[in-house]
NUSELUM-310571 format. One line per 8 residues: their letters; for each residue x, y, z of N, C-alpha, C. Coordinates in nm, 4 decimals. Last residue first. Layout:
NUSELUM-310571
a> X,Y,Z,X,Y,Z,X,Y,Z  ...
END
This chain:
NUSELUM-310571
tvnghekd> -0.1964,-1.0445,2.4133,-0.0716,-0.9335,2.5139,0.0287,-0.9806,2.3804  -0.5624,-0.9457,2.4730,-0.3821,-0.9587,2.3986,-0.3032,-0.9135,2.4567  -0.8183,-1.0099,2.5869,-0.7064,-1.0045,2.6327,-0.5891,-1.0594,2.5484  -1.0725,-0.7944,2.4421,-1.0032,-0.9267,2.4942,-0.8826,-0.8980,2.5350  -1.1931,-0.5712,2.4378,-1.0838,-0.6243,2.3220,-1.0468,-0.7469,2.3379  -1.4186,-0.5460,2.5843,-1.4362,-0.4774,2.4733,-1.3103,-0.5587,2.3535  -1.3004,-0.6474,2.8307,-1.4363,-0.7043,2.7785,-1.4760,-0.6554,2.6114  -1.0667,-0.5506,2.8724,-1.0912,-0.7249,2.8034,-1.2167,-0.7542,2.7468
faalfqpt> -1.1132,-0.2856,2.9329,-1.0742,-0.3076,2.8196,-1.1130,-0.4710,2.7563  -1.2901,-0.3409,3.1969,-1.3920,-0.2948,3.0778,-1.3086,-0.3090,2.9220  -1.0505,-0.4573,3.3152,-1.1983,-0.5432,3.3149,-1.2735,-0.4817,3.1829  -0.8948,-0.2570,3.3263,-0.8668,-0.3685,3.2467,-0.9600,-0.4572,3.1762  -1.0011,-0.0334,3.4922,-1.0089,-0.0481,3.3470,-0.9377,-0.1376,3.2754  -1.0073,-0.1759,3.7192,-1.1121,-0.1329,3.6230,-1.1496,-0.1192,3.4799  -0.7707,-0.2213,3.7947,-0.8092,-0.3190,3.7758,-0.9926,-0.2966,3.6781  -0.5363,-0.0092,3.6096,-0.5921,-0.0212,3.7109,-0.7260,-0.1347,3.6938
cysrdavw> -0.2192,-0.0266,3.4223,-0.3529,-0.0234,3.4210,-0.4139,-0.0714,3.5565  0.0350,-0.0938,3.3937,-0.0041,0.0120,3.4621,-0.1678,0.0711,3.4746  0.0763,-0.3737,3.3303,0.1163,-0.3273,3.4790,0.0963,-0.1552,3.4716  -0.0647,-0.3705,3.1029,-0.1323,-0.4284,3.2264,-0.0480,-0.3830,3.3767  -0.1289,-0.1749,2.8778,0.0286,-0.2155,2.9248,-0.0280,-0.2535,3.0700  -0.3494,-0.3292,2.5943,-0.3446,-0.2754,2.7460,-0.1954,-0.2966,2.8487  -0.3565,-0.3321,2.2651,-0.3173,-0.3628,2.4147,-0.2944,-0.2603,2.4569  -0.4941,-0.3279,1.9472,-0.4910,-0.2288,2.0927,-0.4426,-0.3105,2.1845
gwktlkir> -0.2968,-0.4812,1.7171,-0.4233,-0.4068,1.7736,-0.4142,-0.3452,1.8721  -0.1315,-0.5987,1.5844,-0.2109,-0.7336,1.6404,-0.3201,-0.6553,1.7605  0.0638,-0.4444,1.6167,0.0163,-0.4755,1.4641,-0.0614,-0.5815,1.5035  -0.0428,-0.2372,1.8360,0.0729,-0.2681,1.7480,-0.0040,-0.3384,1.6403  -0.1046,0.0839,2.0469,-0.0968,0.0432,1.9252,-0.0271,-0.0644,1.8733  -0.1788,0.0729,2.4108,-0.0484,0.0948,2.2983,-0.1322,0.0285,2.1755  -0.2435,0.2277,2.7244,-0.2715,0.1101,2.5989,-0.1778,0.1802,2.4679  -0.2576,0.2800,3.0517,-0.1892,0.2997,2.9192,-0.2187,0.1969,2.8558
ntggfvlg> -0.3401,0.4422,3.3110,-0.4165,0.3589,3.2348,-0.3396,0.3480,3.1147  -0.2522,0.6801,3.3939,-0.2323,0.6106,3.5115,-0.2835,0.4460,3.4281  -0.2480,0.7766,3.1072,-0.1903,0.8683,3.1903,-0.1724,0.6917,3.2693  -0.2452,0.7215,2.7342,-0.2565,0.7130,2.8654,-0.1923,0.7460,3.0074  -0.1006,0.5704,2.4672,-0.1615,0.6582,2.5240,-0.2111,0.5986,2.6840  0.1899,0.5383,2.2253,0.1300,0.4817,2.3551,0.0034,0.6149,2.4375  0.2737,0.5226,1.9584,0.1254,0.4763,1.9721,0.1323,0.4599,2.1242  0.4578,0.8055,2.1066,0.4572,0.7375,1.9410,0.3194,0.6260,1.9562
tqhcfdng> 0.3891,0.8623,2.3665,0.4462,0.8781,2.3119,0.4575,0.7670,2.1569  0.1248,0.9654,2.4877,0.2485,0.9799,2.5889,0.3643,0.9467,2.4756  -0.1701,1.1729,2.5491,-0.0577,1.0871,2.4334,0.0766,1.0774,2.4959  -0.4477,1.0382,2.7438,-0.3522,1.1508,2.7177,-0.2462,1.0856,2.6271  -0.7039,1.0088,2.9297,-0.6975,0.9946,2.8208,-0.5470,1.1188,2.7935  -0.8376,1.0332,3.1923,-0.7063,0.9758,3.1987,-0.6432,0.9576,3.0610  -1.1047,1.0655,3.1712,-1.0028,1.1939,3.2209,-0.8665,1.1656,3.2126  -1.2095,0.8029,3.0564,-1.1601,0.9450,2.9836,-1.0681,1.0354,3.0400
adcaefia> -1.3013,0.5942,3.1589,-1.1637,0.6901,3.1771,-1.0967,0.7924,3.0908  -1.4590,0.4226,3.1083,-1.4702,0.5110,3.2017,-1.3872,0.5615,3.2184  -1.4497,0.2880,2.8843,-1.3626,0.2333,2.9792,-1.3760,0.3178,3.0804  -1.4679,0.4415,2.6744,-1.5528,0.3373,2.6528,-1.5506,0.2636,2.8264  -1.3085,0.6588,2.7047,-1.4401,0.6596,2.7499,-1.4799,0.5403,2.7209  -1.0974,0.5048,2.5996,-1.1082,0.5608,2.7302,-1.2207,0.5780,2.7430  -1.1704,0.4571,2.3533,-1.1534,0.3278,2.4093,-1.1551,0.3988,2.5638  -1.1505,0.6878,2.2105,-1.2754,0.6457,2.2423,-1.2685,0.5115,2.3266
qameyvdi> -0.8854,0.7325,2.2358,-1.0118,0.8429,2.3210,-1.1380,0.7390,2.3433  -0.8451,0.5647,2.0053,-0.7342,0.5733,2.1679,-0.7910,0.6520,2.2641  -0.9390,0.6903,1.7909,-0.9674,0.5381,1.8101,-0.9692,0.5182,1.9800  -0.8182,0.9151,1.7674,-0.9359,0.8976,1.8204,-1.0105,0.7839,1.8442  -0.5369,0.8610,1.7277,-0.5380,0.9119,1.7925,-0.7363,0.9057,1.8955  -0.6259,0.7561,1.4936,-0.5664,0.6858,1.5554,-0.5760,0.7371,1.6947  -0.6770,0.9440,1.3137,-0.8215,0.8376,1.3492,-0.7756,0.7421,1.4683  -0.5009,1.1403,1.3280,-0.5792,1.1584,1.3339,-0.7141,1.0441,1.4236
gileydnp> -0.2868,0.9684,1.1418,-0.3037,0.9618,1.2891,-0.3930,1.0314,1.3777  -0.4766,0.9469,0.8727,-0.4098,0.8189,0.9920,-0.3912,0.8365,1.1304  -0.4296,1.2323,0.8405,-0.5225,1.1836,0.8390,-0.5546,1.0239,0.9322  -0.1725,1.2006,0.8231,-0.2173,1.2671,0.9114,-0.3626,1.2486,0.9468  -0.1407,1.0560,0.5590,-0.0686,1.0287,0.6861,-0.1370,1.0934,0.8041  -0.2543,1.2188,0.3806,-0.2919,1.0899,0.4198,-0.2762,1.0290,0.5474  -0.1130,1.3926,0.2930,-0.2337,1.4448,0.3785,-0.2600,1.3287,0.4635  0.0689,1.3382,0.1279,0.1239,1.3362,0.2541,0.0054,1.3594,0.3689
delsm> -0.0854,1.1240,-0.1454,-0.1026,1.2212,-0.0462,-0.0364,1.2201,0.0683  -0.0722,0.8015,-0.1453,-0.0273,0.9168,-0.2351,0.0091,1.0542,-0.2254  0.0513,0.5581,0.0149,-0.0588,0.6807,0.0546,0.0067,0.8226,-0.1002  0.0376,0.2305,-0.0971,0.1482,0.3472,-0.0782,0.0115,0.4527,-0.0555  0.0967,-0.1183,0.0080,0.0405,0.0080,-0.0245,0.0971,0.1135,0.0161
END
């Protein structure tokens, strides 16, 4: 796949950001949403986008966040 227009990269970035934000909202942690670095999002609770999809960094997440995340996205490690 080749992106023809450089703006396509920006649009992909916006989509990824909005997907991460929606995950935090769905996990009742919207106030914890932020951008860490690269494809890592969250403060107390952290998720990252990998080639396998969204993954929770289980060492950072609260039990409540993990329960909501796992219900929606499964326990991918």
